[in-house]
C-alpha positions as a printed Julia matrix, in Angstrom:
138×3 Matrix{Float64}:
  0.09  -0.25    0.04
  0.76   3.09   -1.12
  1.95   6.26    2.15
  0.42   9.48    2.0
  4.25  10.2     2.64
  4.73   8.33   -0.24
  1.79   9.74   -2.56
  1.85  13.56   -2.05
  5.8   13.02   -3.16
  4.3   12.11   -6.32
  2.08  14.57   -6.57
  4.27  16.69   -5.64
  6.92  15.51   -8.93
  3.76  15.44  -11.45
  2.92  19.39  -10.98
  6.67  20.41  -11.43
  6.9   18.59  -14.73
  3.64  19.9   -15.69
  4.95  23.65  -14.76
  8.46  22.74  -16.02
  6.12  22.05  -19.88
  3.96  25.47  -19.06
  7.37  27.2   -18.51
  9.07  25.9   -21.91
  5.6   26.61  -23.97
  5.5   29.65  -22.65
  9.56  30.49  -23.58
  8.78  28.97  -27.23
  5.65  30.83  -27.88
  7.25  34.29  -26.55
 10.41  33.52  -28.99
  8.17  33.63  -31.8
  6.69  36.58  -31.03
  9.51  38.59  -30.11
 10.7   40.89  -31.95
 15.03  40.38  -33.63
 15.73  42.97  -31.09
 14.6   40.84  -28.23
 17.12  37.59  -28.85
 20.24  37.71  -27.77
 19.67  37.17  -24.29
 20.72  39.69  -21.32
 24.37  39.56  -20.28
 24.76  37.49  -16.94
 21.65  35.51  -18.19
 22.4   31.81  -19.23
 20.25  30.58  -22.32
 20.56  26.77  -22.07
 20.49  24.21  -25.08
 20.77  21.18  -26.24
 23.71  20.36  -29.36
 23.71  17.32  -30.44
 21.74  16.09  -27.94
 24.82  17.92  -25.15
 23.56  20.81  -22.73
 25.46  23.54  -23.97
 25.06  27.19  -21.47
 25.68  30.37  -23.55
 26.55  33.26  -21.15
 26.02  36.88  -23.3
 28.49  39.75  -22.15
 28.68  43.25  -24.09
 32.57  43.57  -22.15
 33.4   47.12  -21.81
 32.41  49.15  -23.72
 31.76  53.03  -22.39
 29.33  53.83  -26.17
 26.0   52.13  -26.21
 24.82  54.24  -29.3
 27.85  52.84  -30.93
 26.88  52.57  -34.57
 28.1   48.82  -35.08
 25.25  48.18  -32.98
 23.42  44.7   -33.87
 20.68  43.28  -31.93
 21.58  44.76  -28.8
 25.37  43.47  -29.04
 28.11  45.89  -30.15
 31.67  45.22  -30.63
 33.52  43.77  -28.16
 30.68  41.76  -26.9
 31.02  38.15  -26.47
 29.64  34.69  -25.75
 30.87  31.56  -23.22
 30.15  28.72  -24.05
 30.43  25.8   -22.03
 29.63  22.67  -23.98
 30.34  19.0   -23.64
 33.78  20.1   -21.13
 34.93  22.78  -23.58
 34.67  26.46  -22.15
 34.77  28.87  -25.65
 34.81  32.83  -25.51
 33.61  34.08  -28.61
 34.08  37.18  -29.74
 30.66  38.67  -31.64
 31.32  38.95  -35.87
 30.63  42.51  -37.56
 28.87  40.28  -40.05
 25.1   42.21  -40.91
 21.74  40.14  -39.74
 21.73  38.59  -36.87
 24.76  38.67  -34.2
 26.72  36.34  -34.57
 30.21  34.88  -32.95
 33.18  33.24  -33.29
 36.92  32.9   -33.04
 38.29  31.23  -36.61
 37.23  28.29  -35.14
 34.01  27.55  -33.59
 31.19  29.43  -34.85
 27.23  30.35  -32.53
 24.44  32.03  -34.07
 21.22  32.77  -32.85
 19.51  33.64  -36.68
 16.77  31.12  -35.31
 17.31  31.12  -31.45
 14.86  28.22  -31.26
 18.54  26.19  -33.0
 20.92  28.03  -32.21
 23.93  27.6   -35.1
 26.96  25.91  -33.55
 30.05  24.92  -36.12
 33.57  24.0   -36.07
 36.03  24.83  -38.73
 38.02  21.17  -38.5
 39.24  20.34  -42.13
 35.77  21.26  -43.11
 32.91  22.68  -41.0
 30.95  19.96  -38.78
 27.51  21.38  -37.54
 26.1   20.66  -34.51
 22.38  20.82  -34.08
 21.13  22.77  -31.49
 17.32  23.45  -29.81
 15.85  24.67  -26.66
 16.07  21.64  -24.15
 12.27  20.39  -24.04
């Protein structure tokens, strides 16, 4: 027979899973209607993704820029902005590129772009170009 405590724990766990699913759905809906300027997460706010099945955490930082009205701003980022990626034991610090369009980051070997925030673009240049499938983690 199931004890009352065990039953309460099971119900609490189911409720937590339902809340997590609703929050994830809300995030997807928000990203679907958000303007392009809001697509880049705020500095110091980690964003989580799954890339090739493994968790990837991205931290965005505009760096020490003292002139936020720089003409070369792109979707809330400025020259000097970086993204820190933590994935598969790697810690990558990628500077923002000056490419047109959605902000992208590269160090010449690794490439990160949020053109489609639900499916970020992660690539590695090693001989050829290897592309890793990334998505929001639900």
